C-alpha positions in Angstrom: 102.8 125.6 145.1 99.2 126.9 145.1 99.8 128.4 141.6 101.1 125.1 140.3 98.1 123.2 141.8 95.6 125.7 140.4 97.2 125.2 136.9 96.9 121.4 137.2 93.2 121.7 138.1 92.6 124.0 135.2 94.3 121.6 132.8 92.3 118.7 134.2 89.1 120.7 133.6 90.2 121.4 130.0 90.9 117.7 129.4 87.6 116.7 130.9 85.8 119.1 128.5 87.4 117.5 125.5 87.0 114.0 126.7 83.3 114.6 127.5 82.6 116.0 124.0 84.5 113.5 122.0 83.3 110.4 124.0 79.7 111.6 123.9 79.7 111.9 120.1 81.2 108.5 119.6 79.0 106.7 122.1 75.8 108.4 120.8 76.7 107.3 117.2 77.4 103.8 118.4 74.0 103.6 120.2 72.3 104.5 117.0 74.3 102.0 115.0 73.4 99.2 117.5 69.8 100.3 117.4 69.8 100.0 113.6 71.4 96.6 113.8 68.7 95.6 116.3 65.9 96.8 114.0 67.3 94.8 111.1 67.4 91.6 113.1 63.8 92.2 114.3 62.7 92.9 110.7 64.3 89.7 109.6 61.9 87.8 111.9 58.9 89.9 111.0 59.4 91.5 107.6 56.9 94.1 106.6 55.8 95.6 103.3 58.4 97.5 101.4 58.1 101.2 102.2 60.7 104.0 102.1 61.8 105.4 105.5 65.2 106.5 106.7 64.4 105.2 110.2 64.2 101.4 109.9 62.3 101.3 113.2 59.3 102.8 111.4 59.2 99.7 109.2 58.7 97.3 112.1 55.2 96.0 112.8 53.8 95.3 116.3 55.5 91.8 116.3 58.9 93.3 115.4 58.6 95.9 118.1 57.6 93.3 120.7 60.5 91.2 119.8 62.9 94.2 120.0 61.4 95.4 123.3 61.3 92.0 125.1 64.1 89.8 123.8 66.6 91.7 121.6 67.1 94.4 124.2 68.5 91.8 126.6 71.2 90.9 124.2 74.5 92.8 124.2 76.1 94.4 121.2 78.4 91.3 120.6 75.4 88.9 120.6 73.5 91.0 118.0 76.5 91.1 115.7 77.0 87.3 116.0 73.3 86.5 115.2 73.1 88.9 112.2 74.6 86.6 109.7 73.0 83.5 111.2 69.5 85.0 110.9 70.0 86.1 107.3 71.5 82.7 106.4 68.8 80.6 108.2 66.0 82.6 106.6 67.7 82.6 103.2 67.0 86.3 102.8 70.0 87.2 100.6 71.9 85.4 97.8 74.9 85.0 100.2 77.6 84.3 97.6 76.9 87.7 96.1 76.7 89.6 99.3 79.0 87.6 101.5 81.6 90.3 101.5 79.1 92.9 102.6 78.1 90.8 105.6 81.8 90.2 106.4 82.6 94.0 106.2 79.6 94.9 108.3 80.5 92.4 111.0 84.1 93.5 111.0 83.1 97.2 111.3 80.5 96.5 114.0 83.0 94.6 116.2 85.5 97.5 115.8 82.9 100.0 116.8 81.8 97.9 119.7 85.4 97.6 121.0 86.1 101.3 120.6 82.8 102.3 122.2 83.6 100.1 125.2 87.1 101.5 125.5 85.7 105.1 125.7 82.7 104.2 127.9 84.7 102.3 130.5 88.1 103.9 130.6 88.8 106.7 133.1 90.5 109.9 132.0 94.2 110.1 132.8 94.7 113.3 134.8 98.2 112.5 136.1 100.8 115.2 135.8 102.7 113.5 133.0 99.5 113.0 131.0 98.3 116.6 131.4 101.7 117.9 130.4 101.6 115.8 127.2 98.3 117.3 126.0 97.9 120.1 123.5 96.0 123.0 125.0 94.0 125.3 122.7 95.1 128.9 122.5 91.6 130.0 122.0 88.4 128.6 123.6 88.4 126.0 126.4 89.7 122.5 126.1 92.5 120.5 124.6 93.1 118.9 121.2 93.5 115.4 122.7 93.1 113.5 125.9 94.4 110.3 127.5 92.5 107.4 129.0 93.4 104.4 131.1 92.3 100.9 130.1 92.6 98.3 132.9 92.8 94.8 131.4 94.3 91.5 132.6 95.9 93.1 135.6 97.7 95.8 133.6 97.1 99.4 132.7 97.3 100.5 129.1 97.3 104.2 128.2 95.5 105.4 125.1 96.1 108.9 123.6 92.9 110.0 121.8 93.3 113.0 119.4 91.2 114.7 116.8 92.5 112.6 114.0 91.6 109.4 115.8 88.1 110.6 116.6 87.7 111.6 112.9 88.9 108.2 111.7 86.5 106.4 114.1 83.6 108.5 113.1 84.3 107.8 109.4 84.3 104.0 110.2 81.0 104.4 112.0 79.5 106.4 109.2 80.6 103.8 106.6 79.2 101.0 108.7 75.8 102.8 109.1 75.6 103.2 105.3 76.4 99.5 104.9 73.6 98.6 107.3 71.2 100.8 105.3 72.4 99.1 102.1 71.9 95.6 103.7 68.4 96.5 104.8 67.6 97.9 101.4 68.7 94.6 99.8 66.7 92.6 102.3 63.5 94.4 101.3 64.3 94.4 97.6 65.0 98.1 97.2 67.9 98.0 94.7 67.9 101.7 94.1 68.3 102.6 97.8 70.9 99.9 98.2 73.0 101.4 95.3 72.8 104.9 96.8 73.9 103.5 100.2 76.7 101.6 98.6 78.1 104.7 96.9 78.0 106.6 100.2 79.7 103.8 102.1 82.6 103.6 99.6 83.4 107.3 99.6 86.9 108.2 100.6 87.4 110.5 103.6 88.3 113.3 101.3 85.1 112.8 99.3 83.0 112.6 102.4 84.5 115.8 103.8 83.8 117.5 100.5 80.1 116.4 100.6 79.8 117.6 104.2 81.2 121.0 103.3 78.9 121.4 100.3 75.9 120.4 102.4 77.0 122.8 105.2 77.4 125.6 102.6 73.9 125.0 101.2 72.3 125.2 104.6 74.2 128.5 105.4 72.7 130.0 102.2 69.1 129.1 103.3 
């Protein structure tokens, strides 16, 4: 009995390790995407001179920073998504017929990211015996290849199995959305060259993206 219980505790620990790592990466990426969205909204109210910088925050002036720090920070992710299109339309910052699809795609991706982030952030790890038995434990190292979480909603419990392929798929959606936000910001400030580069990156297939990542990794290893 003691041996069985010890094994259960060890399995729980392995599941916690995988859950912690996977959730942390998704939530951290989502935080940065929401921050980029916030910066774009702030910039729309207080546009600054066109200058190149990967970090949009660095293009906000004092008024933009004050708006972000006092008002926008009080809005939740959903609110910011909903006002994005409204702000751009009301200020007539883009030729909307031409870029309507881009705004629609960004909004769709942002809502998906928000929902998955909330799922991971608020759902406890399932460490029941059945759940632990269904996980794939690594033969080397510490951890599992997947984990299961419990979503409590409308008086019911829904189980979600999260594996490596799901995490990879969600990360690809987030990366695509981030590139689209960068593309949108480039269009807002009239930088067509940067917008084109971001568009190319956002439309890469998963295979192409993996290939680019491997080439970049290889270059860094040679340095």
